[in-house]
DRENMIBA-517072 format. One record per residue: z, x, y of N, C-alpha, C in turn; residue in one letter; residue number from 1. Coordinates in steps of 0.05 Angstrom, whole numbers, plus 5000, padded with zeros to 4 digits. Atoms other than C-alpha are relative to their C-alpha. Layout:
<rs>
<r <Z X Y> <Z X Y> <Z X Y> A NUM>
...
</rs>
This chain:
<rs>
<r <5002 5029 5003> <6511 7032 2775> <5003 4987 5027> M 1>
<r <4998 5016 4976> <6498 6983 2831> <5027 4986 5001> S 2>
<r <4975 5015 4997> <6560 6950 2859> <4995 4973 5014> K 3>
<r <5007 5027 4988> <6524 6886 2881> <5002 4980 4977> L 4>
<r <4996 5021 5019> <6544 6823 2845> <4995 4973 5013> F 5>
<r <5003 5028 4991> <6528 6749 2851> <5021 4983 4986> I 6>
<r <4980 5019 5011> <6581 6695 2841> <4989 4972 5005> G 7>
<r <5010 5027 4999> <6562 6623 2826> <5023 4981 4992> L 8>
<r <4978 5019 5005> <6611 6565 2829> <4992 4971 5004> M 9>
<r <5002 5029 4997> <6603 6491 2816> <5026 4988 4990> S 10>
<r <4973 5007 5006> <6672 6462 2819> <5004 4971 4993> G 11>
<r <4993 5027 5008> <6708 6398 2802> <4993 4979 5021> T 12>
<r <5008 5019 4979> <6686 6367 2868> <4972 4988 4994> S 13>
<r <5027 5009 5007> <6615 6362 2839> <4983 4996 5025> L 14>
<r <5015 5004 4975> <6588 6370 2909> <4977 5021 5004> D 15>
<r <5021 4981 4998> <6539 6426 2894> <5007 5027 4989> G 16>
<r <4996 4972 5009> <6532 6500 2876> <5002 5018 5023> V 17>
<r <4998 4979 4980> <6558 6555 2921> <4995 5027 4987> D 18>
<r <5006 4973 5011> <6530 6625 2910> <5004 5020 5022> G 19>
<r <4998 4978 4981> <6547 6691 2944> <4989 5025 4986> V 20>
<r <5008 4973 5008> <6516 6760 2938> <5019 5018 5015> L 21>
<r <4979 4983 4987> <6571 6811 2951> <4997 5028 4992> V 22>
<r <4999 4971 5004> <6578 6885 2957> <5029 5007 4993> D 23>
<r <4974 4993 5008> <6638 6909 2917> <5003 5030 4996> L 24>
<r <5001 4971 5003> <6625 6983 2925> <5025 5014 5012> S 25>
<r <4977 4988 4986> <6684 6996 2972> <5025 4986 4993> G 26>
<r <4975 5013 5004> <6755 6974 2976> <5001 4972 5010> S 27>
<r <5002 5027 4989> <6735 6912 3015> <4975 4987 4991> Q 28>
<r <5023 5016 5007> <6689 6858 2991> <4983 4993 5025> L 29>
<r <5018 5006 4978> <6628 6847 3036> <4979 4980 4991> R 30>
<r <5019 5021 5007> <6587 6783 3033> <4973 5006 5014> V 31>
<r <5026 4994 4990> <6513 6798 3041> <4983 4975 5004> L 32>
<r <5014 5025 4997> <6487 6727 3032> <5016 4978 4987> A 33>
<r <4986 5023 5010> <6513 6657 3019> <4979 4978 4999> H 34>
<r <5018 5023 5002> <6473 6596 2995> <5013 4978 4985> F 35>
<r <4989 5024 5013> <6492 6526 2976> <4977 4982 4993> N 36>
<r <5020 5020 5010> <6449 6478 2935> <5014 4975 4990> A 37>
<r <4988 5025 5010> <6467 6405 2925> <4990 4994 4971> P 38>
<r <5008 5010 5025> <6465 6373 2857> <4986 4973 5003> L 39>
<r <5013 5026 4999> <6419 6314 2845> <5020 4978 4992> S 40>
<r <4982 5022 5007> <6453 6246 2840> <5001 4995 4970> Q 41>
<r <5001 5004 5029> <6429 6241 2768> <5017 5020 4985> T 42>
<r <4984 4979 5013> <6459 6308 2748> <5029 4997 5006> L 43>
<r <4972 5004 4993> <6523 6295 2785> <5013 4979 4983> T 44>
<r <4990 5023 5016> <6532 6228 2749> <5003 5008 4971> Q 45>
<r <4999 4993 5028> <6517 6259 2682> <5024 5020 4995> E 46>
<r <4978 4982 5002> <6567 6316 2693> <5027 4985 5002> L 47>
<r <4976 5016 4997> <6619 6265 2715> <5005 4984 4975> L 48>
<r <4998 5016 5025> <6605 6221 2654> <5009 5017 4977> D 49>
<r <4994 4982 5023> <6612 6281 2607> <5029 5009 5001> L 50>
<r <4971 4994 5000> <6685 6289 2629> <5015 4981 4982> N 51>
<r <4987 5019 5018> <6700 6230 2584> <4983 4996 4975> S 52>
<r <5015 5004 5025> <6681 6215 2512> <4978 4978 5003> P 53>
<r <5023 5019 4998> <6613 6180 2504> <4981 5005 4978> G 54>
<r <5020 4998 5021> <6552 6172 2461> <4982 5024 5004> T 55>
<r <5020 4978 5000> <6506 6230 2442> <5008 5023 5018> N 56>
<r <4990 4980 4981> <6550 6279 2479> <4988 5028 4997> E 57>
<r <5010 4973 5004> <6524 6344 2448> <4973 5003 5012> L 58>
<r <5027 5000 4989> <6452 6328 2465> <5000 4999 5030> H 59>
<r <5000 5003 4971> <6468 6305 2535> <5012 5024 5014> R 60>
<r <4987 4977 4988> <6514 6364 2549> <4981 5024 5000> A 61>
<r <5018 4978 5001> <6461 6414 2527> <4978 4997 5022> A 62>
<r <5021 5004 4979> <6408 6383 2573> <5012 5002 5028> L 63>
<r <4987 4997 4973> <6457 6378 2631> <5005 5029 5007> A 64>
<r <4996 4971 4996> <6474 6452 2622> <4974 5013 5009> A 65>
<r <5026 4989 4992> <6400 6469 2626> <4993 4993 5029> N 66>
<r <5006 5009 4973> <6392 6427 2689> <5017 5015 5021> A 67>
<r <4982 4986 4982> <6453 6459 2721> <4991 5029 5004> L 68>
<r <5009 4972 4998> <6427 6529 2706> <4975 5003 5016> V 69>
<r <5024 4998 4983> <6361 6514 2739> <5008 4999 5030> R 70>
<r <4989 4999 4972> <6401 6499 2803> <5012 5028 5005> V 71>
<r <4989 4972 4997> <6439 6565 2792> <4977 5020 5006> Y 72>
<r <5022 4981 4997> <6372 6602 2786> <4987 4997 5028> A 73>
<r <5009 5005 4973> <6349 6568 2851> <5017 5014 5021> H 74>
<r <4981 4987 4982> <6412 6593 2886> <4996 5030 5000> V 75>
<r <5003 4971 5002> <6402 6664 2860> <4974 5008 5014> V 76>
<r <5025 4993 4987> <6329 6665 2884> <5003 4999 5030> A 77>
<r <4996 5002 4971> <6351 6643 2953> <5018 5023 5011> N 78>
<r <4982 4978 4992> <6407 6695 2956> <4984 5026 5002> L 79>
<r <5016 4976 5000> <6357 6750 2939> <4980 4999 5024> L 80>
<r <5019 5002 4978> <6307 6724 2990> <5014 5004 5027> E 81>
<r <4985 4997 4974> <6360 6719 3046> <5008 5029 5004> K 82>
<r <4990 4972 4997> <6385 6790 3032> <4978 5021 5000> S 83>
<r <5022 4981 5002> <6317 6822 3022> <5003 5019 4976> G 84>
<r <4996 4983 5023> <6339 6850 2955> <4985 4990 4975> L 85>
<r <5013 5008 5025> <6308 6849 2885> <5020 4995 4978> K 86>
<r <4981 5006 5022> <6339 6825 2821> <5010 5025 4987> N 87>
<r <4991 4975 5012> <6342 6897 2796> <5022 5014 5017> T 88>
<r <4979 4988 4983> <6389 6913 2854> <5028 4989 4993> D 89>
<r <4975 5013 5006> <6443 6867 2825> <5009 5007 4972> V 90>
<r <4989 4993 5026> <6489 6889 2770> <5003 4976 4981> T 91>
<r <4995 5023 5017> <6508 6820 2744> <5005 4975 5017> A 92>
<r <4993 5026 4989> <6517 6747 2759> <5024 4989 4985> I 93>
<r <4976 5013 5011> <6585 6715 2748> <4996 4970 5003> G 94>
<r <5006 5029 4999> <6569 6642 2730> <5022 4984 4986> A 95>
<r <4977 5014 5011> <6629 6598 2720> <4992 4976 4982> H 96>
<r <5007 5024 5015> <6593 6536 2693> <5016 4976 5011> G 97>
<r <4987 5025 4990> <6617 6464 2702> <5020 4990 4980> Q 98>
<r <4979 5009 5018> <6683 6446 2672> <4998 4970 4995> T 99>
<r <5000 5028 5007> <6679 6380 2634> <5024 4992 4983> V 100>
<r <4975 5006 5014> <6740 6386 2589> <5018 5025 5003> R 101>
<r <4981 4978 4998> <6802 6427 2598> <5026 4991 4986> H 102>
<r <4977 5008 5017> <6855 6420 2543> <5013 5024 4987> Q 103>
<r <4987 4977 5011> <6891 6486 2535> <5026 4993 4985> P 104>
<r <4975 5003 5017> <6946 6488 2481> <5002 4972 4988> Q 105>
<r <4998 5028 5010> <6930 6416 2462> <4990 4999 4971> A 106>
<r <5009 5008 5026> <6919 6386 2393> <5008 5019 4977> F 107>
<r <4994 4981 5022> <6925 6449 2349> <5016 5024 5009> D 108>
<r <4985 4978 4989> <6967 6494 2393> <4985 5019 5016> G 109>
<r <5018 4982 4984> <6908 6533 2420> <4985 4983 5021> T 110>
<r <5016 5017 4982> <6866 6477 2450> <4974 5013 5007> G 111>
<r <5026 4990 4992> <6803 6492 2488> <4995 4994 5029> Y 112>
<r <5011 5006 4973> <6767 6494 2555> <4971 5002 4998> T 113>
<r <5028 5002 5004> <6695 6475 2561> <4985 4999 5027> L 114>
<r <5016 4999 4977> <6648 6495 2617> <4970 4997 4992> Q 115>
<r <5028 5002 5006> <6576 6470 2612> <4984 5021 5014> L 116>
<r <5015 4977 4989> <6529 6528 2622> <4979 5008 4979> N 117>
<r <5018 4987 5019> <6469 6563 2591> <4994 5028 5011> N 118>
<r <5004 4974 4987> <6478 6635 2612> <4976 5016 4989> P 119>
<r <5024 4988 5011> <6423 6658 2565> <4975 4992 5016> A 120>
<r <5022 5010 4984> <6374 6614 2603> <5001 5012 5028> L 121>
<r <4998 4989 4972> <6401 6639 2670> <4991 5029 5000> L 122>
<r <5009 4972 5003> <6390 6712 2647> <4970 5001 4998> A 123>
<r <5029 5001 5003> <6319 6693 2627> <4986 4993 5026> E 124>
<r <5013 5009 4975> <6303 6658 2693> <5004 5020 5023> L 125>
<r <4995 4983 4977> <6333 6711 2739> <4994 5029 4995> T 126>
<r <5004 4971 5006> <6323 6777 2702> <5025 5016 5007> G 127>
<r <4975 4987 4994> <6396 6794 2716> <5020 4995 4978> I 128>
<r <4978 5005 5019> <6454 6804 2668> <5018 4978 5010> D 129>
<r <4982 5023 4993> <6498 6742 2667> <5026 5002 4985> V 130>
<r <4974 5001 5013> <6572 6739 2653> <5012 4972 5004> I 131>
<r <4991 5028 5000> <6601 6671 2635> <5024 4997 4981> A 132>
<r <4978 5007 5019> <6655 6636 2594> <5025 5017 5006> D 133>
<r <4977 4984 4991> <6712 6668 2634> <5027 4990 4989> F 134>
<r <4974 5012 5005> <6767 6620 2613> <5009 5002 4970> R 135>
<r <4992 5005 5028> <6766 6616 2537> <5016 5024 4988> S 136>
<r <4985 4977 5011> <6791 6688 2525> <5031 4997 5006> R 137>
<r <4973 5004 4993> <6855 6671 2562> <5013 4978 4984> D 138>
<r <4990 5021 5017> <6863 6606 2524> <5006 5009 4972> V 139>
<r <4996 4989 5027> <6855 6644 2459> <5025 5017 4998> A 140>
<r <4975 4985 5000> <6914 6687 2480> <5024 4984 5008> A 141>
<r <4977 5018 4995> <6958 6626 2490> <5003 4992 5028> G 142>
<r <4997 5007 4971> <6944 6617 2564> <4987 4974 5007> G 143>
<r <5012 5025 4990> <6922 6559 2607> <4970 5003 5006> Q 144>
<r <5028 4996 4993> <6855 6592 2623> <4994 4993 5029> G 145>
<r <5003 5008 4973> <6866 6570 2694> <5027 5000 5014> A 146>
<r <5023 4991 4983> <6871 6582 2751> <4995 5030 4996> P 147>
<r <5007 4971 5002> <6834 6649 2749> <4998 5013 5027> L 148>
<r <5004 4988 4974> <6825 6659 2823> <5024 5014 5012> V 149>
<r <4977 4985 4989> <6897 6683 2837> <4997 5030 4997> P 150>
<r <5005 4971 5002> <6877 6752 2811> <4982 5010 5022> A 151>
<r <5018 4993 4978> <6821 6754 2862> <5016 4997 5026> F 152>
<r <4984 5003 4976> <6868 6727 2916> <5019 5024 5003> H 153>
<r <4983 4977 4999> <6915 6784 2899> <4985 5024 5011> Q 154>
<r <5016 4978 4991> <6859 6834 2910> <4991 4997 5029> S 155>
<r <5012 5004 4974> <6831 6802 2973> <5020 4993 5022> F 156>
<r <4982 5010 4980> <6888 6767 3009> <5027 5015 5000> F 157>
<r <4974 4988 5003> <6948 6808 2985> <5006 5020 5022> G 158>
<r <4990 4982 4979> <6989 6846 3037> <5026 5012 4991> R 159>
<r <4976 4986 5009> <7040 6898 3016> <5023 4993 5018> A 160>
<r <4976 5006 4984> <7110 6878 3039> <5001 4972 5010> G 161>
<r <5000 5027 4989> <7090 6806 3055> <4994 4980 4978> K 162>
<r <5007 5022 5018> <7090 6741 3016> <4976 4985 5013> T 163>
<r <5025 5014 4991> <7022 6706 3021> <4995 4976 4982> V 164>
<r <5007 5024 5015> <7006 6635 3001> <4972 4991 5006> A 165>
<r <5028 5010 4997> <6935 6611 2989> <4996 4975 4984> A 166>
<r <5005 5026 5012> <6914 6540 2974> <4971 4994 4998> L 167>
<r <5028 5008 5003> <6846 6523 2945> <5000 4970 4994> N 168>
<r <5003 5028 5003> <6828 6450 2953> <4971 4994 4993> I 169>
<r <5025 5010 5010> <6768 6433 2910> <5004 4973 4989> G 170>
<r <4994 5026 5013> <6764 6373 2864> <5029 4998 4992> G 171>
<r <4971 4997 5007> <6832 6398 2839> <5011 5021 5019> I 172>
<r <4988 4981 4982> <6880 6437 2883> <5017 5020 4984> S 173>
<r <4983 4980 5013> <6912 6502 2863> <5011 5019 5021> N 174>
<r <4984 4984 4982> <6964 6546 2896> <5003 5028 4988> L 175>
<r <4994 4973 5007> <6970 6622 2894> <5022 5009 5019> T 176>
<r <4979 4987 4984> <7034 6657 2918> <5001 5029 4992> V 177>
<r <5000 4972 5004> <7029 6732 2925> <5025 5012 5012> L 178>
<r <4975 4988 4991> <7095 6767 2929> <4996 5027 5014> G 179>
<r <5003 4975 4986> <7108 6830 2970> <4994 5024 4982> P 180>
<r <5006 4978 5019> <7104 6874 2908> <4973 4992 4986> Q 181>
<r <5026 5010 5008> <7029 6867 2896> <4993 5005 4970> L 182>
<r <5008 4992 5027> <7026 6899 2827> <5002 4977 4980> S 183>
<r <4997 5020 5020> <7053 6841 2787> <5015 4975 5010> D 184>
<r <4985 5022 4988> <7086 6792 2834> <4982 4978 5009> D 185>
<r <5019 5021 4994> <7037 6734 2830> <5006 4975 4985> V 186>
<r <4997 5026 5013> <7044 6660 2816> <4977 4983 5008> L 187>
<r <5022 5017 4994> <6988 6611 2811> <4998 4977 4980> G 188>
<r <5002 5023 5018> <6977 6541 2783> <4986 4977 5015> F 189>
<r <5013 5024 4988> <6942 6474 2795> <5022 4981 5010> D 190>
<r <4981 5018 4988> <6981 6429 2842> <4995 4971 4991> C 191>
<r <5007 5028 5007> <6943 6365 2822> <4973 4994 5012> G 192>
<r <5027 5006 4989> <6884 6328 2852> <4996 5013 5027> P 193>
<r <5008 4989 4974> <6847 6358 2911> <4983 4978 5013> G 194>
<r <5019 5019 4988> <6785 6321 2934> <4989 4979 4979> N 195>
<r <5013 5016 5021> <6766 6289 2867> <5004 4970 5004> A 196>
<r <4994 5029 4998> <6801 6222 2875> <4991 4989 5027> L 197>
<r <5009 5009 4973> <6788 6217 2950> <4969 4996 5001> M 198>
<r <5030 5002 4999> <6713 6231 2941> <4990 4977 4984> D 199>
<r <5009 5022 5017> <6706 6182 2883> <5005 4973 5013> G 200>
<r <4994 5025 4986> <6740 6126 2922> <4983 4995 5024> W 201>
<r <5017 5002 4977> <6701 6141 2984> <4971 4991 4992> C 202>
<r <5028 5007 5009> <6634 6138 2946> <4999 4971 4991> L 203>
<r <4999 5027 5011> <6655 6073 2912> <4999 4979 5022> Q 204>
<r <4995 5020 4980> <6673 6037 2976> <4984 5003 5026> H 205>
<r <5015 4996 4975> <6630 6068 3031> <4971 5009 4994> T 206>
<r <5027 4989 5006> <6570 6097 2995> <4997 5029 5008> G 207>
<r <5000 4972 4992> <6587 6165 3024> <5013 5018 4979> Q 208>
<r <4990 4982 5022> <6598 6224 2977> <5029 5011 5006> A 209>
<r <4973 4991 4993> <6661 6245 3015> <5007 4989 5027> F 210>
<r <4988 5010 4974> <6705 6225 3074> <4998 5022 5020> D 211>
<r <5005 4979 4981> <6677 6269 3129> <5023 5004 5019> A 212>
<r <4977 4992 4983> <6735 6304 3165> <5025 4981 4995> E 213>
<r <4977 5019 5006> <6781 6250 3134> <5002 4978 5020> G 214>
<r <4998 5021 4979> <6763 6200 3189> <5006 4973 4989> T 215>
<r <4994 5026 5012> <6764 6140 3142> <5029 4999 4991> W 216>
<r <4971 5000 5007> <6832 6159 3114> <5018 4998 5024> A 217>
<r <4983 5001 4976> <6859 6170 3183> <5001 4973 5013> A 218>
<r <4999 5028 4989> <6841 6098 3201> <5017 4981 4984> A 219>
<r <4984 5018 5018> <6883 6071 3144> <5030 5007 5002> G 220>
<r <4971 4996 5000> <6958 6068 3130> <5008 5007 4972> R 221>
<r <4990 4992 5026> <6994 6102 3073> <5018 4978 4989> V 222>
<r <4984 5020 5013> <7022 6052 3024> <5022 5014 4984> H 223>
<r <4978 4985 5011> <7091 6077 3005> <5004 4996 4970> G 224>
<r <4996 5005 5028> <7098 6042 2938> <4978 5011 4983> E 225>
<r <5022 4988 5015> <7029 6063 2915> <5003 5030 4998> L 226>
<r <4996 4971 5000> <7043 6135 2935> <5021 5008 4980> L 227>
<r <4979 4995 5019> <7107 6133 2895> <4990 4998 4971> T 228>
<r <5011 5005 5027> <7070 6105 2834> <4981 5023 4993> A 229>
<r <5018 4978 5005> <7017 6160 2840> <5015 5026 4994> L 230>
<r <4984 4975 5003> <7069 6215 2846> <5017 4998 4975> L 231>
<r <4984 5003 5025> <7104 6187 2784> <4987 5012 4976> D 232>
<r <5014 4987 5021> <7052 6222 2742> <5016 5025 4990> E 233>
<r <4984 4979 5011> <7090 6270 2695> <4990 5029 5007> P 234>
<r <5011 4973 4995> <7043 6328 2711> <5014 5013 5024> Y 235>
<r <4988 4989 4975> <7075 6336 2780> <5027 5012 4995> F 236>
<r <4972 4989 5005> <7144 6349 2750> <4999 5023 4981> A 237>
<r <5001 4977 5018> <7119 6402 2701> <5004 5026 5015> Q 238>
<r <4997 4973 4988> <7138 6474 2714> <4975 5016 4995> S 239>
<r <5021 4981 5004> <7086 6529 2722> <5008 5019 4977> A 240>
<r <5029 5003 4996> <7045 6556 2688> <4990 4973 4991> P 241>
<r <5011 5025 5008> <7005 6493 2685> <4972 4998 5013> K 242>
<r <5026 5005 4988> <6933 6470 2698> <4991 4972 4992> S 243>
<r <5010 5028 5004> <6896 6404 2701> <4971 4998 5008> T 244>
<r <5028 5004 4993> <6829 6374 2715> <4993 4970 5001> G 245>
<r <5009 5027 5001> <6787 6311 2713> <5007 4986 4974> R 246>
<r <4990 5012 5025> <6812 6300 2642> <5023 4980 5007> D 247>
<r <4977 5017 4992> <6874 6271 2677> <4994 4985 5025> L 248>
<r <5003 5013 4973> <6859 6257 2750> <4971 4991 5003> F 249>
<r <5027 5011 4999> <6798 6213 2745> <5001 4970 5008> N 250>
<r <5001 5028 4991> <6774 6143 2762> <5016 4981 4981> A 251>
<r <4985 5016 5018> <6806 6114 2699> <5029 5001 5006> T 252>
<r <4973 4996 4993> <6873 6143 2717> <5007 4984 5025> W 253>
<r <4995 5014 4974> <6867 6115 2788> <5000 4970 4996> L 254>
<r <5002 5029 5005> <6846 6046 2764> <5026 4990 4986> A 255>
<r <4975 5008 5014> <6907 6044 2718> <5023 4999 5020> W 256>
<r <4979 5000 4980> <6953 6063 2776> <4997 4977 5020> K 257>
<r <5005 5021 4980> <6921 6010 2821> <5003 4972 4989> L 258>
<r <4999 5027 5012> <6930 5952 2772> <5020 4982 5014> E 259>
<r <4979 5016 4986> <6993 5929 2809> <4997 4999 5030> K 260>
<r <5003 4998 4971> <6965 5941 2878> <4972 4990 5009> F 261>
<r <5027 5009 4995> <6901 5900 2880> <4996 4989 5028> T 262>
<r <5002 5012 4973> <6916 5871 2949> <4997 5021 5022> A 263>
<r <5002 4979 4979> <6914 5939 2985> <4971 5004 5008> I 264>
<r <5027 4995 4989> <6854 5949 3030> <4990 5027 4992> A 265>
<r <5011 4974 5008> <6807 6005 3008> <5006 5022 5019> P 266>
<r <4995 4979 4981> <6818 6043 3072> <5029 5010 4997> V 267>
<r <4971 4991 5004> <6894 6044 3059> <5003 5015 4973> D 268>
<r <5000 4983 5024> <6881 6069 2988> <4990 5028 5006> V 269>
<r <5010 4974 4993> <6840 6125 3017> <5021 5016 5015> Q 270>
<r <4979 4987 4985> <6896 6142 3065> <5022 5009 4981> A 271>
<r <4979 4993 5019> <6945 6142 3007> <4992 5022 4981> T 272>
<r <5010 4978 5017> <6901 6186 2963> <5000 5027 5015> L 273>
<r <4999 4975 4983> <6896 6236 3020> <5029 5010 5002> T 274>
<r <4971 4992 4999> <6972 6235 3026> <5009 5010 4973> E 275>
<r <4993 4989 5026> <6977 6245 2951> <4993 5029 4997> L 276>
<r <5008 4971 5001> <6938 6310 2955> <5018 5017 5018> T 277>
<r <4984 4984 4981> <6976 6333 3017> <5029 5003 4990> A 278>
<r <4972 4999 5009> <7044 6315 2987> <5003 5018 4975> S 279>
<r <4999 4983 5024> <7030 6347 2919> <4998 5030 5008> A 280>
<r <5004 4973 4992> <7006 6411 2952> <5025 5010 5016> C 281>
<r <4977 4992 4984> <7063 6413 3003> <5025 5004 4984> A 282>
<r <4976 4998 5018> <7116 6402 2949> <4998 5027 4986> T 283>
<r <5003 4974 5014> <7088 6463 2911> <5005 5023 5019> C 284>
<r <4996 4978 4981> <7087 6506 2974> <5030 5002 5007> V 285>
<r <4971 4999 4993> <7159 6486 2992> <5016 5012 4977> R 286>
<r <4985 4990 5023> <7182 6503 2921> <4995 5030 4996> R 287>
<r <5007 4973 5008> <7146 6570 2913> <4991 5019 5023> Y 288>
<r <5014 4983 4981> <7113 6594 2977> <5011 5000 5029> G 289>
<r <4991 5003 4972> <7157 6581 3038> <5006 5027 5014> L 290>
<r <4996 4974 4987> <7169 6656 3050> <4975 5010 5014> E 291>
<r <5025 4992 4987> <7097 6661 3072> <4999 4987 5028> S 292>
<r <5002 5011 4973> <7085 6652 3147> <4976 4981 5002> Q 293>
<r <5025 5016 4998> <7015 6624 3136> <4994 4988 4972> D 294>
<r <5012 5011 5024> <6982 6578 3085> <4970 5003 5004> L 295>
<r <5029 4995 4998> <6911 6603 3076> <4986 4979 4983> I 296>
<r <5014 5023 5014> <6866 6543 3057> <4971 5007 4997> V 297>
<r <5028 4996 5005> <6799 6549 3024> <4990 4976 4983> C 298>
<r <5012 5023 5014> <6751 6502 2987> <4992 4978 5019> G 299>
<r <5011 5021 4983> <6718 6439 3012> <5022 4985 5015> G 300>
<r <4978 5014 4987> <6786 6408 3030> <5007 5012 5027> G 301>
<r <4994 4987 4974> <6792 6459 3087> <4986 4986 5023> A 302>
<r <5016 5013 4978> <6741 6417 3126> <5009 4971 5004> F 303>
<r <4990 5026 4997> <6781 6353 3119> <5023 5001 5021> N 304>
<r <4981 4996 4978> <6816 6353 3187> <5025 4983 4997> A 305>
<r <4976 5017 5004> <6862 6294 3170> <5018 5012 4978> H 306>
<r <4985 4988 5021> <6884 6328 3106> <5015 5025 5011> L 307>
<r <4988 4976 4989> <6897 6393 3143> <5023 4992 5019> M 308>
<r <4979 5009 4982> <6938 6354 3195> <5024 4991 4984> H 309>
<r <4977 5010 5017> <6980 6321 3140> <5015 5024 4988> R 310>
<r <4987 4976 5010> <6993 6390 3109> <5018 5012 5021> L 311>
<r <4985 4988 4979> <7016 6416 3176> <5025 4983 5006> Q 312>
<r <4976 5017 4995> <7063 6356 3186> <5021 5004 4978> V 313>
<r <4982 4996 5023> <7092 6366 3116> <5012 5028 4998> L 314>
<r <4991 4972 5002> <7099 6441 3125> <5003 5010 5029> L 315>
<r <4999 4994 4971> <7122 6447 3198> <5006 5029 5006> P 316>
<r <4993 4973 4995> <7147 6518 3191> <4978 5020 4994> G 317>
<r <5022 4982 5006> <7080 6547 3169> <4975 4995 5017> M 318>
<r <5027 5004 4987> <7012 6559 3201> <4981 4993 4978> R 319>
<r <5021 5008 5018> <6957 6522 3164> <4974 5012 5011> I 320>
<r <5024 4986 4989> <6896 6567 3172> <4978 5001 4979> I 321>
<r <5023 4997 5018> <6826 6574 3143> <4998 5028 4989> S 322>
<r <5005 4973 5012> <6808 6631 3097> <4981 5016 5017> S 323>
<r <5019 4986 4983> <6755 6648 3148> <5014 5020 5019> E 324>
<r <4985 4981 4984> <6809 6681 3190> <5007 5025 4985> L 325>
<r <4995 4976 5017> <6818 6729 3132> <4974 5012 4989> H 326>
<r <5025 4987 5006> <6744 6745 3126> <4982 4986 4980> G 327>
<r <5017 5014 5020> <6717 6693 3076> <4999 4970 5008> L 328>
<r <5005 5028 4994> <6687 6625 3093> <5013 4984 4976> H 329>
<r <4986 5016 5021> <6725 6570 3054> <4982 4994 4976> P 330>
<r <5018 5006 5022> <6663 6555 3012> <4990 5024 4985> L 331>
<r <5008 4975 5013> <6653 6628 2993> <5021 5011 4981> Q 332>
<r <4978 4987 5013> <6721 6643 2964> <4997 4999 4969> V 333>
<r <5001 5002 5029> <6713 6616 2893> <4975 5013 4989> E 334>
<r <5024 4986 5010> <6641 6641 2885> <5005 5030 5001> A 335>
<r <4994 4971 4999> <6664 6710 2909> <5019 5008 4978> A 336>
<r <4982 4994 5021> <6720 6707 2859> <4986 5005 4973> A 337>
<r <5014 4996 5025> <6671 6700 2802> <4981 5024 5000> F 338>
<r <5014 4974 4998> <6629 6757 2828> <5019 5023 4994> A 339>
<r <4979 4980 5004> <6693 6798 2828> <5008 5001 4971> W 340>
<r <4993 5001 5029> <6711 6775 2758> <4977 5012 4983> L 341>
<r <5022 4989 5015> <6641 6794 2735> <5001 5031 5000> A 342>
<r <4997 4972 4998> <6652 6864 2760> <5022 5010 4981> K 343>
<r <4979 4992 5018> <6718 6868 2723> <4991 5000 4970> K 344>
<r <5010 5002 5027> <6682 6847 2659> <4982 5024 4994> T 345>
<r <5017 4978 5005> <6629 6900 2666> <5014 5027 4997> T 346>
<r <4984 4975 5002> <6683 6953 2674> <5020 4998 4977> L 347>
<r <4981 5005 5022> <6722 6923 2614> <5029 5001 5010> R 348>
<r <4973 5001 4989> <6782 6913 2659> <5012 4973 4998> Q 349>
<r <4987 5026 5001> <6832 6857 2648> <5000 4986 5027> P 350>
<r <5001 5015 4974> <6827 6802 2700> <5016 4975 5000> A 351>
<r <4981 5023 5001> <6877 6749 2678> <5027 5010 5007> S 352>
<r <4972 4993 4993> <6949 6748 2701> <5018 4984 4983> L 353>
<r <4981 5013 5019> <7003 6732 2650> <5019 4981 5016> Q 354>
<r <4981 5017 4985> <7049 6705 2705> <4987 4974 5010> T 355>
<r <5014 5024 4991> <6995 6655 2725> <4993 4981 4977> V 356>
<r <5011 5017 5021> <6965 6630 2660> <5020 4996 4977> T 357>
<r <4982 5002 5022> <7023 6642 2612> <4990 5012 4974> G 358>
<r <5011 4988 5024> <6980 6681 2563> <5018 5022 4990> A 359>
<r <4984 4979 5012> <7009 6734 2517> <4998 5026 5016> L 360>
<r <5004 4976 4983> <6982 6787 2565> <4973 4999 5013> G 361>
<r <5025 4999 4986> <6925 6806 2610> <4977 5005 4981> A 362>
<r <5023 4997 5017> <6856 6801 2578> <4975 5006 5016> R 363>
<r <5027 4998 4988> <6785 6823 2593> <4986 4973 4996> V 364>
<r <5012 5027 5001> <6749 6758 2610> <4970 5000 5000> L 365>
<r <5028 5004 4998> <6678 6734 2601> <4984 5011 4977> G 366>
<r <5019 4991 5020> <6619 6743 2555> <4974 5008 5015> A 367>
<r <5024 4988 4985> <6557 6784 2575> <4975 4991 4986> I 368>
<r <5027 5007 5009> <6486 6758 2568> <4980 5018 5013> Y 369>
<r <5018 4981 4987> <6438 6816 2581> <4974 4987 5009> P 370>
<r <5026 5010 4990> <6375 6804 2622> <4979 5007 4980> A 371>
</rs>
């Protein structure tokens, strides 16, 4: 069996699709090709709207899933072209889909997690087996269904005898702490907002999809009372395991928090939202990961220089470094994780971690859609 896999990730930042073609034949993952495709403004807005209740949701969600999968297929075609490989050379595609609702353990004790995807269509368009729906098996076993990348972090970043902390800053931020005993000493959970609130506010007030390098936030001043009000959200006080998403940290939540602060300049709100992400992440690291010498940062937030500076100020005893120093570009990590998860599924090997998600035990994740 070929040991080549493709991983596709469109995260809560809604800034596009990252795809990697990786060789998992040896003990070390090797990236053969990486490709990023943006989402159209129309699709981005529809995916964002589908995070909240609305009219004709089932119809709209199905069509949005089809549109997203066509972007996925475009990414796969480019990965094959860049690598000079054929679709028959690839064992499977791990396609995460786009999370639009995440409510584990809610309502009936089991809850649900929903990623828009059409893996059958992706298998049809690419001629490659597709593995999708990674989260729901863990939710069925009483878990959070998220985050799932700590198991991959354990495999890729783990170092025997050392504590390692890895922070992914996408739309939502999540922390992984790998203990020195690699076999079962892993903690992982969502810290809170990552780029989602910052990006939304930036788009609303500047017309730009994100605050490039954090320059706009750096020009503002953190408003202490607003920061306190934002951090008063009960999620931050919850103990792990826990996970969150745009169900909570969205434009409606921010507007509610801003009701008493209408006089604050938009640039100062941006500075405060950046500080919110930095503070939430740093608090989690101080509580769980201070034994690590480095904080390995991946995701789009790794390119926000102001955010990275604030993390360094809040965590003076640690080195804040990019995942690139450990062999993976920050935008490749999550896509590579789902390629790795796809391999685990094909081998029928468990890929969830009970210490991370709180499930009854490790489970084989994902559903297979044959080409």
